[in-house]
C-alpha positions in Angstrom: 0.3 0.2 0.0 1.8 3.5 -1.3 2.1 5.7 1.7 -0.5 8.8 -0.4 -3.2 6.1 0.4 -2.5 5.2 3.7 -2.8 9.3 3.9 -5.8 9.5 2.3 -7.7 6.7 4.6 -6.0 8.1 7.3 -7.5 11.9 6.4 -11.1 10.2 5.9 -11.1 9.0 9.2 -10.7 11.9 10.9 -13.6 13.5 8.5 -15.9 10.9 8.7 -15.3 10.7 13.0 -15.2 14.4 13.5 -18.4 14.7 11.2 -20.2 12.1 13.3 -19.6 14.6 16.5 -20.6 17.9 14.6 -23.4 16.0 14.2 -23.9 14.9 17.4 -23.1 18.8 18.7 -25.4 20.7 16.2 -28.0 18.1 17.1 -28.0 20.1 20.7 -30.8 22.2 21.6 -31.2 24.3 24.4 -29.2 27.1 25.9 -26.3 26.3 28.0 -26.0 27.5 31.6 -23.2 26.9 33.7 -24.7 23.9 36.1 -24.0 26.0 38.9 -26.3 29.3 39.3 -29.6 27.0 39.4 -31.9 29.7 40.7 -31.1 31.4 37.8 -30.2 34.3 39.3 -26.6 34.8 37.3 -25.2 38.2 35.8 -25.7 36.5 32.3 -29.7 36.0 32.8 -30.9 39.8 33.5 -34.2 39.6 35.1 -36.8 42.4 36.6 -37.3 42.4 39.6 -40.9 43.8 39.7 -42.0 41.3 37.0 -39.8 38.4 37.2 -39.2 38.5 33.5 -36.0 38.0 31.7 -35.0 40.8 29.5 -34.5 40.5 26.0 -32.9 41.7 23.4 -30.5 44.8 23.0 -31.2 45.1 26.8 -29.7 42.0 27.9 -26.7 42.9 25.8 -26.8 46.1 27.8 -27.0 44.7 30.8 -24.5 42.5 30.5 -21.9 45.4 29.2 -22.9 47.3 32.6 -22.9 43.7 35.0 -19.3 42.2 34.2 -18.0 46.1 34.2 -19.2 46.9 37.9 -18.0 43.5 38.5 -21.4 42.4 39.9 -22.7 38.5 40.6 -26.4 38.7 39.9 -28.7 39.5 37.3 -31.3 40.8 39.1 -32.1 45.1 37.9 -35.2 47.0 38.4 -36.1 51.0 38.0 -35.8 53.1 41.0 -40.0 52.5 41.5 -39.4 49.3 41.4 -36.9 48.6 44.0 -38.9 50.7 45.9 -41.9 48.3 46.1 -39.8 45.8 46.9 -38.8 47.8 49.8 -35.0 48.3 48.6 -33.6 51.7 48.6 -30.8 52.2 45.4 -28.0 53.8 47.2 -27.0 57.6 46.5 -24.7 58.5 43.8 -25.2 54.9 42.0 -25.3 54.8 38.3 -28.1 54.0 36.3 -28.0 51.7 33.2 -30.9 52.3 30.6 -32.5 49.4 29.0 -35.7 50.2 26.6 -39.3 49.1 26.4 -40.6 48.8 22.9 -44.5 49.4 22.6 -46.6 48.6 19.5 -48.7 52.5 19.3 -51.6 52.9 16.8 -51.4 56.0 14.2 -53.8 58.3 12.3 -54.4 58.6 8.7 -52.9 62.3 8.8 -49.7 61.1 10.8 -48.8 58.9 8.7 -49.3 60.8 5.3 -52.1 60.3 2.3 -50.5 57.0 1.7 -51.8 55.8 4.8 -55.2 53.5 5.0 -58.4 54.7 6.9 -57.6 53.1 10.0 -53.9 54.2 10.4 -51.2 51.8 11.2 -49.0 50.9 14.4 -45.9 51.8 14.9 -43.0 50.7 17.2 -42.2 53.6 19.6 -39.1 53.1 21.8 -39.0 54.2 26.0 -35.9 54.4 28.1 -35.9 53.7 32.0 -32.9 53.8 34.2 -32.4 50.7 35.9 -30.6 49.6 39.1 -29.0 46.0 40.0 -29.6 44.6 43.0 -25.8 45.4 44.2 -27.1 48.8 44.3 -29.6 48.4 46.4 -29.8 48.2 50.0 -32.3 46.5 52.0 -33.1 43.5 49.5 -32.9 40.3 50.2 -33.7 36.8 48.0 -35.5 34.2 49.2 -33.7 31.6 50.3 -32.3 28.9 47.7 -32.3 25.4 48.6 -28.8 24.5 48.0 -27.4 21.3 47.1 -26.4 19.5 50.5 -23.2 19.3 52.1 -24.1 15.4 52.8 -24.0 14.5 48.6 -20.2 15.0 48.5 -18.3 12.6 47.2 -15.1 11.6 49.8 -13.1 9.3 46.5 -13.4 12.6 44.1 -12.7 15.3 46.6 -9.0 13.3 47.8 -8.6 12.6 44.1 -8.4 16.3 43.4 -6.8 17.4 46.5 -4.3 14.9 45.5 -3.3 16.9 42.3 -1.9 19.3 44.6 -3.4 22.4 42.6 -4.6 25.5 45.0 -8.6 25.9 44.5 -10.0 28.6 46.5 -14.4 28.4 46.9 -17.4 31.0 47.1 -16.7 33.0 43.4 -19.4 33.3 41.5 -18.0 31.6 38.5 -15.6 28.9 37.8 -11.7 29.9 36.4 -8.1 28.9 36.6 -6.1 32.1 36.8 -2.6 31.0 35.9 -0.9 34.2 37.6 -1.9 32.8 40.8 -1.8 29.4 39.3 -4.9 28.8 41.3 -8.5 27.4 40.3 -11.5 29.9 41.6 -14.7 27.8 42.1 -18.4 28.2 43.2 -19.6 26.8 47.1 -20.9 23.1 46.4 -24.5 24.3 47.8 -24.7 26.1 44.6 -24.5 23.2 41.9 -27.8 21.6 40.6 -26.1 18.0 41.5 -22.9 16.4 42.6 -21.8 15.6 39.0 -21.6 19.1 38.0 -19.4 19.6 41.0 -16.9 17.5 40.3 -16.8 18.5 36.7 -16.4 21.7 36.9 -14.0 20.8 39.0 -11.8 18.5 37.1 -12.6 20.7 34.2 -10.8 23.9 35.6 -7.9 21.9 37.1 -7.1 20.4 33.3 -6.9 23.7 32.5 -4.4 23.9 35.1 -2.7 20.8 34.1 -1.3 22.7 31.1 0.7 25.0 33.3 4.7 25.3 32.0 6.0 23.9 35.0 3.4 20.5 34.8 2.6 19.7 31.1 3.5 22.8 29.4 0.6 22.3 26.8 0.4 25.1 24.3 -1.8 24.9 21.6 -1.3 28.2 19.7 1.0 26.3 17.4 -0.9 23.8 16.5 -4.9 26.3 16.1 -3.7 29.7 16.3 -6.4 32.5 17.3 -8.6 29.3 17.5 -6.2 27.9 20.6 -8.5 29.1 22.9 -11.2 26.7 21.6 -9.2 24.0 21.3 -8.5 24.0 25.2 -11.9 24.0 26.1 -12.6 20.7 24.0 -9.7 19.4 25.6 -9.9 19.7 29.2 -14.1 19.2 28.7 -12.5 15.5 27.2 -10.6 15.4 30.0 -13.4 16.0 32.3 -15.7 13.3 31.3 -12.6 10.4 31.5 -12.1 11.3 34.8 -16.0 11.0 35.6 -15.9 8.6 33.8 -12.6 6.7 35.7 -14.3 7.8 39.1 -17.1 6.4 38.5 -19.7 9.8 38.6 -22.1 9.4 36.4 -22.0 11.9 33.9 -24.7 12.3 30.7 -24.4 14.7 28.0 -27.5 16.5 27.5 -28.4 18.9 25.0 -27.3 22.4 26.8 -23.9 20.6 26.9 -24.3 20.3 23.2 -24.8 23.8 23.3 -22.0 24.6 25.1 -19.0 22.7 23.1 -21.1 24.4 19.4 -18.7 26.8 20.4 -15.7 24.5 19.3 -17.6 23.7 16.0 -15.5 26.0 13.8 -12.5 24.6 15.2 -13.7 21.3 14.3 -14.9 21.9 11.3 -11.8 23.9 10.0 -9.6 20.8 11.3 -11.1 17.6 11.0 -7.7 16.2 13.3 -8.6 18.8 15.9 -10.2 16.4 17.6 -8.0 13.5 17.6 -5.1 16.3 18.9 -8.0 17.5 21.7 -8.7 13.5 22.6 -4.9 12.9 23.2 -4.0 15.7 24.8 -7.4 15.6 27.4 -6.3 11.2 28.1 -2.3 12.9 28.9 -3.9 15.4 31.2 -6.2 12.5 32.8 -2.4 10.6 33.0 -1.4 13.2 34.9 -4.3 13.3 37.0 -3.7 9.8 38.1 -0.3 10.0 38.7 -0.1 12.3 41.3 -2.4 9.6 43.0 -0.8 8.7 46.2 -0.8 4.9 45.2 0.4 5.5 41.6 3.8 7.5 43.5 4.3 4.5 45.7 4.0 1.5 42.5 7.2 4.3 40.7 8.8 4.1 44.1 
């Protein structure tokens, strides 16, 4: 068999497997949300205090921008009057954010000119409102939400992650790995909807940490260029699933998960070998995690 023929067959396998993965991702429906913020209070879900309704369209973008810029951790917003009606007080000197309410109004024939019909027509009218985030008010407390009980912690998973030797700080609103501090930041256990979500996210962030220069020195920029971030996310998400399986923790793909990994689609479509590289790097990181466990170190000694 010629070298060209072998290469062509390998490329066909890459393309076929990648196409199947892409199809599975594209079948996913629903809006992805992080497994924490199970009460819907995330900054990413701007909600009105009075109506309980989600803001939409450009208002969502405006409140995202304002919320992230100010470092708010909650997506609850309302006008001065609405906060007052909820028994809260907007603090003096707080800066509002503008949102727009669109209303449909009827116009007369005279207003629309001679081309209008006898009944006139309806037009959209925009009215601006000034809103404030819950972080800008005093005297308001959210109703208590039943959190994930501590009794559902899994001792063997806790021990596995602690044995990695990567520092974790809990109590944050978001999960992330900060290379400058070589530290994983996590929401508390009680903020997650189930134990599998908690350990999956914790492993995901430790997966990012595994790629640090003094560990596996994983640099995907040379392989993927500007798409390196998406490739890294793909890698550590696969890693999380691998280790959860090793630990015997249920990890069922779901539509919202598929919507999340849809961000990888461009990388996968542009490069059929990308998923193979991500899976290989994920397995390398999983092997490194297992090598940090006491029993593995004893066998190596």
